[in-house]
N, C-alpha and C positions, 0 to 999 in steps of 0.2 A: 530552481526557484530560490528566492532570497530567504534568509533566516539569520538568527543570531550567530555571531562568531563562536566557534567551538574551541575547546581546549584540546590539548594533544591526546591524552589518554581517554578521558571520559566523554569527550565531545560536548554535546549540549545537554547532558544529564541534568544539570541544575537549571536549565532554561525551560524545560518542559513543565507546563503548568500543573500544579497539584494543590491540594489543600482546600478544595471547595471553589465553586464557581469557575471551573476551568474554562467554560465557554467564554466568560468575560475576559479572561487572561489571553485566550487565543484571539479574540476579537481585537484586543489591544496590540498584540504582536502583529496582527494583520495590518492594522492602521499604521503602526510604527514603520513597517517595512513596505508599506504601500502595495501590498499584494494579497490576493485572496488565497494564495497557495504558499505555505511556509514550509521550509525544509529544516529538519533536525538530523543530526548524526549522533548516535549514542553507541559507544564501544564498537565503532566501525560499521554499524547497521544504519541504513538511511530510512527516515520516516518523513512522511508528508502529512501536513494538516491542511485540510480544505475548509475554508472559512466562509463560503457563500454557496447558495443553492445553484447559482449560474455556473460557478467553477466546477461544482460536483457534476452537474449535468454535462458540461462540455467534456470533462475528463473521463467520467465513468460511463456515460451513456453514448455520447457521440464518438468517443475514441476508446470505448471499452475493450475492444479486442487487443489494443496495445498494452493496457494496464491491468487487465483482469486475469492474467495467467497465474500459475502456481510457481512457487520457488523450486529451484532444482534440488532434488534430494537423492544424491547418488547412492547413499547407503540403502535406502528403501527401494528405490526403483531399479538401479543397475545391479547392485550386489545381492539383494534379496529377491529380485525378480518380480517386484510388485508394479511394474510399469502398466499392467492391465487394469489397475485399480482406478476407477473413475474419480475418486476423491483426490488422487495424486496426479492425474493427467494434466499436462499443460494444454492451454487452448490451442486448437487446431482441428484438422479434419478427423483425426481419431477420436478426440474428445466429443465432437459434435455427433459422430456416428454412434458412439456408445450412449450418449445422452438421449438420442432419438429412440433407441431401443428401450432404455429404462423408462422413458416418459410415455410409452404407448399406453393407450387405454384398453 
């Protein structure tokens, strides 16, 4: 997705809206870049700002299985053996099986 140009080390740290009425600043960025989805990079991490209900529905509801997984945490999962923990599980068959068990009435 489009977004403001980033600097080498800090990325878009100075471009992320702050200081009150952030929603208006995100709206202005969305209009400036002609996109409902704006990309920021801060210290090597990628962040996405979704600026419309339709974009949120399309990305998070229609294609939720693509974007709704958890980050990879090798220290907790592989080294400490917490891959069984539902909170840390990535989306997939194992996650859905465990969630079915937890949500039984």
